[in-house]
LUMRO-122917 format. One record per residue (C-alpha): residue in one letter; x, y, z. Coordinates in pm, whole numbers, padded with zeros to 5 digits, always signed. Each point is the difference from the previous one (the first is absolute). Layout:
<recs>
AXYZ
...
</recs>
This chain:
<recs>
M+00000+00000+00000
E+00140+00338-00098
H+00041+00229+00298
S-00114+00361-00016
R+00282+00252+00020
T-00216+00277+00152
P+00231+00208+00219
V-00061+00001+00370
T-00037+00350+00141
E+00008-00075+00372
P+00274+00188+00184
S+00250-00171+00221
A-00119-00056+00356
P+00149+00212+00277
A+00185-00184+00272
A-00231-00097+00284
G+00256+00110+00254
A+00015+00365-00106
A-00274+00260-00005
P-00018+00166-00344
P-00037+00378-00032
A-00358+00126+00008
R+00016+00124-00359
S+00102-00344-00127
L-00295-00160+00182
A-00244+00213-00195
A+00170-00104-00324
L-00034-00371+00069
P-00287-00191-00160
A-00281-00088+00240
E+00093-00368+00010
W+00356+00083+00111
R-00126+00240+00268
T-00222-00278+00132
A+00290-00244+00000
L+00229+00248+00175
A-00259+00077+00268
C-00053-00370+00066
A+00374-00060+00019
W+00049+00282+00248
R-00272-00134+00228
A+00153-00347-00012
V+00352+00131+00066
W-00095+00218+00295
W-00227-00248+00174
S+00225-00300-00049
R+00318+00183+00103
L-00181+00129+00310
V-00076-00361+00090
V+00364-00097-00056
W+00150+00285+00201
A-00253-00018+00283
G+00041-00377+00021
G+00378+00034-00002
L+00011+00262+00273
V-00247-00187+00221
G+00200-00320-00050
L+00323+00173+00092
A-00163+00152+00310
T-00154-00327+00119
L+00247-00264-00117
G+00314+00211+00017
R+00300-00042-00225
S+00139-00352-00010
G+00310-00044+00213
R+00164-00171-00298
W-00041+00288-00242
R+00372+00072+00005
D+00062-00352-00134
F-00192+00096-00315
D+00120+00360-00018
P+00353+00013+00147
G+00066+00343-00149
A-00324+00149+00139
V-00092+00132-00346
T-00371-00034+00090
A+00042+00221+00307
P+00192+00304-00127
F-00168+00275+00203
G-00050-00120+00355
G-00300+00035+00229
V-00346+00081-00132
A+00122+00056-00357
D+00104-00365-00027
W-00350-00100+00110
L-00150+00202-00283
V+00210-00175-00267
A-00040-00346+00157
P-00287-00116-00227
A+00224+00065-00303
A+00339-00130+00112
R+00017-00364+00105
W+00141-00331-00127
D+00083+00024-00373
A+00011+00379+00034
V+00341-00052+00162
W+00128-00136-00330
Y-00142+00282-00210
L+00136+00266+00235
A+00342-00168-00001
I-00005-00014-00381
A-00089+00370-00013
H+00294+00071+00231
D+00279-00200-00167
S-00149-00186-00297
Y+00030-00377-00054
G+00312-00060+00205
E-00121-00333+00142
S-00113-00294-00212
G-00336-00041+00173
R-00103+00353-00095
A-00041-00103-00364
A-00328-00165+00099
F-00141+00351+00050
F-00048+00179-00329
P+00034+00377-00049
L-00254+00262-00112
Y-00207+00083+00308
P-00189+00329-00022
L-00297+00053+00231
L-00308-00040-00212
V-00292-00234-00029
G-00178-00045-00335
L-00357-00003+00136
T-00121+00265-00243
I+00105-00206-00301
L-00138-00313+00164
H-00338+00173+00024
R+00009+00081-00372
L+00102-00356-00087
A-00266-00145+00230
T-00261+00225-00161
L+00081-00153-00337
E-00004-00359+00123
I-00265-00021+00275
G-00195+00324-00033
A+00002+00342+00164
G-00232-00108+00280
T+00242-00268+00122
A+00332+00170-00075
G+00001+00194+00327
T-00049-00321+00198
A+00301-00158-00173
V+00218+00300+00086
M-00106-00003+00365
L+00041-00378+00031
L+00356+00028-00121
A+00075+00297+00226
V-00119-00180+00316
F+00123-00348-00091
P+00141-00159+00319
S+00359+00024-00129
A-00039+00351-00145
Y+00219+00140+00278
C+00283-00072-00247
F-00123+00287-00220
S+00102+00247+00272
A+00320-00174+00101
V+00342+00043-00161
Y-00080-00293-00227
S-00028-00035-00378
E-00367-00107-00008
S-00150+00346-00051
V+00213+00092-00298
F-00040-00344-00154
L-00376+00026+00033
A-00003+00342-00166
L+00227-00107-00285
S-00169-00335-00063
V-00349+00151-00002
G+00129+00279-00223
A+00152-00248-00245
I-00318-00207-00021
Y-00219+00309-00032
A+00220+00139-00280
A-00030-00330-00186
R-00373-00010+00067
V-00048+00337-00173
D+00238-00096-00283
R+00304+00206+00100
W+00276-00253-00046
T+00297+00232+00035
W-00113+00096+00350
A-00088-00361+00079
G+00355-00110-00083
V+00171+00286+00183
L-00209-00039+00317
G+00043-00377-00012
M+00375+00044-00028
L+00001+00228+00305
A-00214-00250+00191
A+00252-00273-00078
S+00273+00225+00144
S-00196+00045+00323
R-00024-00371+00084
S+00087-00329-00168
A-00364-00107-00036
G-00053+00293-00237
V+00129-00202-00293
V-00321-00209+00000
L-00185+00308-00131
V+00107-00129-00342
V-00280-00258+00030
P-00303+00227+00053
L+00134+00257-00246
A+00044-00265-00270
L-00346-00143+00070
L-00157+00345-00019
Y+00179+00061-00328
L-00122-00324-00155
Y-00343-00045+00157
G-00097+00337+00142
P-00205+00171+00112
R+00170+00302-00151
G-00113+00357-00042
P-00183+00248+00225
A-00335-00178-00012
P-00118-00211+00297
T+00043-00375-00026
G-00267-00159-00215
P-00123-00361-00004
R+00281-00252+00048
V+00099-00204-00303
R+00172-00327+00088
T+00232-00104-00280
W+00366-00096-00037
R+00023+00199-00322
P+00148+00349+00057
R-00243+00285-00061
F+00268+00251-00104
P+00286-00031-00251
V+00359+00041+00115
R+00141+00334-00111
A+00319+00195+00061
D-00134+00157+00320
A+00010-00345+00166
L+00375+00050+00029
W-00059+00247+00284
I-00092-00295+00224
G+00361-00113-00038
L+00106+00293+00217
V-00132-00173+00311
P+00288-00249+00046
L+00244+00285-00060
G-00092+00140+00342
L+00141-00311+00164
G+00290-00002-00244
A+00088+00361+00085
F+00020-00082+00369
V+00223-00300-00069
A+00222+00216-00220
Y+00021+00264+00275
L+00119-00262+00249
A+00263-00122-00244
V+00128+00351-00076
T+00026+00089+00369
G+00195-00317+00080
A-00284-00186+00171
D-00111-00351-00093
P-00232+00029-00304
G-00156-00335+00086
A-00088+00108+00353
P-00365+00094-00080
F-00059-00365-00088
T+00187-00155+00291
A-00028+00249+00287
Q-00339-00133+00112
A+00175-00318+00108
E+00122+00198+00303
W-00363-00008+00117
M-00027-00370-00089
R-00222+00076-00299
V+00106-00254-00263
F-00160-00167-00300
A-00196-00307+00109
G-00196-00070-00319
P-00298+00162-00175
F-00262+00099+00260
V+00145-00236+00262
G-00063+00278+00251
V-00372-00085-00011
W+00067-00345+00145
D+00266+00126+00238
G-00228+00278+00123
A-00286-00242+00056
S+00232-00234+00192
A+00125+00288+00214
A-00359+00102+00076
F-00088-00358+00097
D+00299-00014+00235
G-00098+00339+00139
A-00353-00115+00076
R+00139-00313+00158
Q+00231+00209+00221
L-00278+00230+00119
L-00249-00282+00060
S+00256-00188+00206
G-00007+00286+00251
S+00371-00045+00062
R+00321+00147-00136
E+00172-00337+00030
P+00054-00194-00211
V+00041+00244-00290
Y-00170-00131-00314
F+00209+00203-00243
A+00302-00136-00183
V+00163+00340+00048
A-00140+00257+00243
A+00128+00322+00154
G-00166+00190+00280
D-00315-00092+00188
P-00155-00311-00164
F-00351+00138+00064
V+00085+00325-00180
I+00153-00182-00297
A-00297-00237-00012
A-00247+00289-00007
Q+00200+00177-00270
N+00001-00309-00221
L-00378-00028+00032
I-00043+00368-00089
L+00232-00037-00297
F-00196-00301-00120
A-00319+00207+00016
F+00164+00255-00229
L+00106-00283-00231
V-00362-00116-00023
L-00102+00358-00077
G+00266+00027-00269
L-00095-00328-00167
A-00373+00075+00015
G+00070+00347-00135
T+00201-00142-00290
V-00289-00225-00099
G-00241+00290+00039
V+00214+00231-00213
L+00031-00264-00272
R-00378-00041-00004
R-00116+00362+00025
L+00274+00224-00141
P+00191+00009-00331
V+00256-00278-00045
A+00293+00240+00038
Y-00084+00054+00367
G-00027-00371+00066
G+00333-00055-00172
Y+00153+00266+00222
M-00133-00166+00316
V+00130-00344-00098
T+00350+00112-00097
A+00038+00242+00291
L-00101-00263+00256
A+00226-00256-00164
L+00306+00182+00140
P-00070-00016+00376
L-00170-00339-00029
S+00293-00152-00188
Y+00259+00154+00233
P-00137-00073+00348
V+00195+00079+00317
A+00104-00320+00176
P-00104+00087+00360
Q-00314+00189-00106
P-00097-00084-00359
L-00244+00286-00051
M+00203+00273+00168
S-00092+00349-00130
F-00279-00145-00216
P-00252+00269+00111
R+00236+00266-00135
F+00018-00179-00334
L-00381+00010-00014
A-00023+00368+00095
V+00143+00120-00334
L-00198-00241-00220
F-00275+00242-00091
P-00208-00250-00205
L-00071-00174+00332
H-00153+00321+00135
L-00207+00050-00315
W-00145-00347+00052
L-00060+00061+00370
A-00187+00320-00089
L-00229-00202-00226
V-00059-00251+00279
V-00095+00261+00262
R-00161+00256-00230
R-00327-00009+00193
R-00010+00249+00286
R-00089-00260+00264
W+00326-00182-00080
R+00221+00295-00092
R-00001+00183+00332
P+00066-00306+00219
A+00279-00111-00235
L+00168+00341+00010
A-00039+00024+00378
A+00143-00347+00061
S+00294+00067-00231
A+00069+00336+00167
V+00006-00164+00344
M+00249-00261-00121
L+00209+00277-00159
A+00007+00190+00331
V+00111-00312+00190
A+00272-00077-00255
S+00118+00363+00013
A+00023-00020+00380
Q+00212-00314-00017
F+00218+00146-00273
A+00073+00319+00198
A+00087-00203+00311
W+00261-00202-00192
E-00213-00312+00016
W+00028-00215-00311
V-00310+00039-00216
A-00042-00299-00228
</recs>
């Protein structure tokens, strides 16, 4: 089928993390003003939950006595006194690595696991526009808010790469969705330089190119066929920019004298190694079973884990929580494949393949909630599931409560799975 070459006249979305000048607001089309207003509400409310939860957690739980073990240089406590409390919800755990990299680059091998390019922005405005095209204007706001208050969305405020990756990945998909392939390739390349998982954006971009939907019109009826809807033209080459983001980072390491292979091996320092395609599903289920067995026994001895660190009850509870997120991720993948264009399902499958094929030996699903936080097709599907008001408000409230609890633990230097 020949694709229309009608130019798209929509302007680029403003960053959700910066208030545009008043004059520019008046110049925006109505749909962008709506998206921006929704994004601002989501940002302010969700970040209030994160910061309030973090400060309450720090006041009630205190700072872990072992925090110096994880931050020997005290880079997360640069000010002293009350000022350190105010930055606590943003500077914990992996933030130590990013702050150390900002201070003296990639001097240690383990730092190559943490990719560069970390500005403070969240692409909720563009997500709203993309959601409007795919699930309708009435449900787009719910998708934005669900993402903003996702239980692991504290990472969007922390010195982590999730916020910039979300903005760049949503931007790349949106650009492809409205047939702007130069921007899709450039944004995809930047996303791949922000974290290693960014390279999988090649899959949804290629699927959008071949099967659509493409153009500024909302998604029409789904057509299930293996035959591509659109011919391959020269502009498909822009998708090839995506792997160059990863390649540029590898080249930078080589030029500066660091190990260029470190991005592919550094995760072994956290015992994250290849175990086979999606083996993490089985390992995560086994860990959850052992966790339930530990809790039901009512005793910390014997320990039912092959490898365990810390309080067995705490580890057991974490493994059960992680398994719940795994169930959500798998159910969401099926839901996305059934209810959204194939490109979004392809993105879910390939993105989840990374953490589920490289499980962590002591805790197979470690950090899995953070992997889910940036997978915006999951939140589009969730918005469709809870679109009715009687389900939407309880879902948002429950997620916000879990976000507040996770933020409290994060600020107190407690490990948040």
